[in-house]
C-alpha positions in Angstrom: 65.2 -76.3 12.1 63.4 -74.6 15.2 66.0 -72.2 17.3 65.1 -73.1 20.8 66.5 -69.9 22.0 64.9 -67.8 19.7 61.1 -68.9 19.7 59.2 -65.6 20.3 60.0 -62.8 18.0 58.3 -59.4 18.2 58.6 -56.8 15.4 57.6 -52.9 15.7 57.0 -50.3 13.2 58.4 -47.0 14.3 57.0 -43.8 13.0 55.3 -40.8 14.2 53.8 -42.4 17.4 57.5 -43.6 18.6 56.8 -42.6 22.2 53.9 -45.0 22.9 56.3 -47.9 22.4 58.0 -47.7 25.8 54.8 -48.7 27.4 54.3 -51.5 25.1 58.0 -52.8 25.3 57.4 -52.7 29.4 54.6 -55.3 29.0 56.4 -57.8 26.8 60.2 -57.4 27.2 60.8 -60.2 29.7 58.9 -62.8 27.9 60.4 -62.5 24.4 63.6 -63.6 22.9 64.1 -61.1 20.3 62.6 -57.8 18.9 63.2 -55.7 15.8 62.3 -52.0 15.8 62.1 -50.9 12.2 62.0 -47.6 10.6 62.4 -45.4 7.4 65.9 -44.4 6.6 64.9 -41.2 5.1 62.5 -40.3 8.2 59.4 -40.7 5.9 55.9 -42.0 6.8 53.9 -44.3 4.3 52.2 -40.9 3.3 55.5 -39.7 2.3 55.1 -37.0 5.1 58.4 -36.2 7.3 58.6 -37.7 10.6 61.2 -36.5 13.4 62.4 -39.0 15.8 64.8 -37.5 18.3 68.3 -39.4 18.8 67.3 -39.6 22.6 64.6 -42.0 21.8 67.4 -44.7 20.4 69.7 -43.9 23.4 66.4 -44.4 25.9 65.7 -47.9 24.0 69.4 -48.8 24.6 68.9 -48.2 28.3 65.8 -50.4 28.4 67.4 -53.1 26.2 69.2 -54.6 29.3 69.4 -58.1 27.8 70.6 -57.0 24.1 67.2 -58.4 22.6 66.7 -55.2 20.5 67.7 -54.8 16.9 67.0 -51.6 15.2 66.3 -52.0 11.2 66.7 -49.0 8.8 65.6 -49.1 5.4 63.8 -47.7 2.8 60.2 -48.2 3.6 58.6 -45.4 1.5 58.3 -45.6 -2.0 56.7 -42.8 -4.1 53.5 -44.2 -6.1 52.8 -46.9 -3.6 49.6 -46.8 -1.5 49.9 -46.5 2.4 48.6 -49.9 2.9 50.7 -51.5 0.3 53.8 -49.9 2.3 52.7 -51.4 5.7 52.3 -54.6 4.5 55.8 -54.5 2.7 57.4 -53.3 5.7 55.9 -56.1 8.0 57.2 -58.6 5.5 60.6 -57.2 5.5 60.8 -57.0 9.0 59.6 -60.7 9.2 62.6 -61.6 7.3 64.9 -59.5 9.2 63.5 -61.4 12.3 64.1 -64.8 10.7 61.2 -66.6 9.4 61.2 -69.4 12.1 59.8 -69.1 15.3 56.5 -67.4 16.3 56.2 -63.8 14.9 54.2 -60.9 16.9 53.9 -58.0 15.2 52.5 -55.5 17.7 52.2 -51.8 17.2 53.6 -49.3 19.8 50.4 -48.2 21.1 49.2 -51.8 22.0 49.7 -53.2 25.4 49.8 -57.1 26.0 49.3 -56.9 29.8 50.2 -60.0 31.6 52.2 -61.2 28.6 53.4 -64.2 30.3 50.4 -66.0 29.8 50.4 -65.5 26.2 54.3 -66.4 26.0 53.6 -69.5 28.2 51.2 -70.7 25.7 53.4 -70.2 22.6 56.3 -72.0 24.2 54.2 -75.0 25.2 53.0 -75.3 21.7 56.2 -75.1 19.9 55.5 -78.2 18.1 53.2 -76.1 15.8 56.7 -74.4 14.7 57.8 -77.5 12.4 57.1 -77.2 8.9 55.0 -73.8 9.0 55.1 -73.6 5.1 52.9 -76.8 5.2 50.8 -76.2 8.3 50.7 -72.4 8.7 48.9 -71.3 12.1 47.9 -67.9 13.0 46.3 -66.6 16.3 43.9 -63.9 17.0 43.4 -61.9 20.2 40.7 -59.4 21.3 41.3 -55.8 20.7 40.5 -53.5 23.9 40.3 -50.3 21.7 40.7 -46.9 23.5 38.4 -44.2 21.5 39.2 -41.2 23.4 40.4 -39.9 26.8 39.5 -36.8 29.0 40.9 -35.7 32.4 38.7 -38.2 34.2 39.3 -41.3 32.0 39.1 -43.3 28.9 36.2 -44.1 26.5 36.3 -47.9 25.4 34.9 -49.8 22.5 32.7 -52.5 24.2 32.2 -55.5 24.1 35.5 -56.7 23.2 34.7 -58.6 20.1 37.0 -56.5 17.8 39.7 -59.2 16.5 43.4 -58.5 15.9 45.7 -60.9 13.9 48.7 -61.0 16.2 50.7 -64.2 16.0 51.9 -66.6 13.2 54.3 -69.3 12.6 54.4 -68.4 8.9 54.9 -64.7 8.5 53.7 -64.0 4.9 51.6 -61.0 5.4 48.8 -60.0 2.6 47.4 -57.0 4.2 48.8 -55.2 7.1 49.2 -58.2 9.8 46.7 -60.4 8.0 47.8 -63.5 6.3 45.5 -65.6 4.0 47.5 -68.8 4.6 46.8 -71.6 7.1 44.4 -72.1 10.1 43.4 -69.1 12.3 42.5 -69.7 15.7 41.1 -67.3 18.5 42.8 -66.8 21.8 40.9 -65.3 24.9 43.7 -62.8 25.4 43.2 -59.0 25.8 45.3 -56.5 23.8 44.9 -52.9 24.8 44.9 -50.8 21.8 45.4 -46.8 22.5 44.3 -46.2 18.9 42.3 -42.9 18.9 43.0 -42.1 22.7 45.3 -39.5 22.0 45.4 -35.7 21.7 43.8 -33.9 18.8 47.0 -33.0 17.0 48.3 -36.9 17.5 44.9 -38.0 15.7 45.5 -35.5 12.8 49.1 -36.9 12.4 47.7 -40.5 12.5 45.2 -40.4 10.0 47.2 -38.5 7.6 50.1 -41.0 7.7 48.8 -44.5 8.7 47.9 -47.4 6.4 44.3 -46.7 6.6 44.9 -43.2 5.4 42.6 -43.8 1.9 40.4 -46.4 3.3 37.6 -44.1 4.6 36.6 -40.6 4.9 39.1 -39.8 8.0 37.9 -36.1 7.7 34.0 -36.9 8.7 35.3 -39.6 11.1 37.7 -37.0 13.0 34.6 -34.5 13.2 32.8 -37.7 14.8 35.6 -38.2 17.5 35.8 -34.6 18.4 32.2 -34.5 19.1 32.2 -37.2 21.4 31.8 -36.2 25.3 30.8 -37.5 28.7 27.1 -36.4 28.0 26.6 -38.2 24.6 29.0 -41.1 24.5 26.4 -43.7 25.2 24.7 -42.6 21.9 27.5 -44.1 19.6 26.6 -47.3 18.4 27.8 -49.5 15.3 30.4 -46.9 14.2 33.6 -48.7 13.2 34.7 -46.6 10.1 35.4 -49.9 8.1 32.9 -52.3 9.7 30.6 -50.7 11.5 29.3 -53.6 14.0 32.6 -54.3 15.1 32.3 -51.2 17.5 28.8 -51.5 19.0 28.9 -49.1 21.9 31.1 -47.2 24.5 31.7 -47.7 27.8 33.8 -45.2 30.4 36.7 -46.5 32.6 38.1 -43.8 34.7 41.9 -43.7 35.1 44.4 -40.8 35.4 46.6 -42.1 32.8 47.6 -45.0 30.5 49.5 -46.7 33.2 46.8 -46.7 35.8 44.1 -47.6 33.1 46.4 -50.8 32.1 46.7 -51.6 36.2 42.9 -51.2 36.8 41.7 -53.1 33.5 44.1 -55.9 34.0 42.5 -56.2 37.6 38.9 -56.2 36.1 39.8 -58.5 33.3 42.7 -60.7 34.3 44.0 -62.5 31.4 43.2 -66.3 31.5 45.3 -69.4 31.1 45.3 -70.2 27.4 44.4 -73.3 25.5 44.9 -74.5 22.1 41.5 -75.0 20.4 42.2 -78.4 18.7 41.1 -81.7 19.3 43.0 -84.2 21.2 43.6 -86.6 18.1 44.7 -83.4 16.1 47.3 -82.2 18.8 48.7 -85.8 19.4 49.2 -86.1 15.4 51.0 -82.9 15.2 53.1 -83.6 18.1 54.1 -86.9 16.7 55.4 -85.2 13.7 57.4 -82.8 15.4 59.4 -85.9 16.6 60.7 -86.8 13.2 
């Protein structure tokens, strides 16, 4: 049974980069029905390192949560002997269960900003007929990453074109690898998701690569040196350099902006979100809607 008052659910994983979540929440809060923020009970990252989240953070979230949509979920997400990516996937599945397995699930990271989110929420509510019998008809949606690779005092170095995909939404939250699920049909949505990613201070980058799910997936030390070497004179020389799938990052462009808030504002004007359409045939849509009546 679909809970008509709790259709769009959002999950956040809270760790070392907790401060970014405020910008992310600001973009989506008014358009979603429920939010879970999960964090480790012993203040551990997936790599087993300590992380300090000040109590003021939780107080500030409570102030922001004017509609009482947010639930804090504390659990034992670090287990010695397990790989970081295994732990990330495990936490995402546990968080999905905490949210309740019905509805549309959006697992978004704290440094991801879904501007003009109403375009996406409207689409999901209009297509809520896809929420019936998700175990038999799983549907997933990918969006377009806008990956910020570095920043300086003048602006942001951004991966272009925006062809990197992010698995963001599912009606059947049984995750196999991070946010990826091998079940059901996956459709693309022409929606931009800004990912602050590597556009941080160097000390934050070091903390990120020592603790994230991809910690053991590539030579992070060498890639850090590559990142440190990028500047205004050579950024156009960076071609096909994604650390896991080189062609995903074809080149870099520069976008002037004083800070991330200004970047989101300016980028949204240059790349406005479009009205989203369900990429299914009329016959397929009709059959799915008809089944939803019974």
